[in-house]
C-alpha positions, 0 to 999 in steps of 0.5 A: 385750485386757482393758482394753477387757473392759467396752466388748466386754461393754457391746456384746455384751449391748445386740446380743444384747437385740436393742436399737436403740441403743447411748447412750454417751460412750465416745467413745475406744473405742465410739463412734467409726468404726472401732468402729462398722464392725467391730460391724457387720461381726461383726453381719452375719456371725452374723446378728445384728440391726444396732445404732446406736452413738451419743452422748446427743448424736446421740439428741435 
């Protein structure tokens, strides 16, 4: 869906650049359990590095 394009791009760029974590305030779409589980599943299938998705508060 077009409305999720920027979120997907954000995650894809972080994954492609093998970032350790993606920090976001986007609790509605990016930083939610369902999204985290799906990203983990996709990255595992594609043999990509697992990325931690969290809020800034979780980093501090």
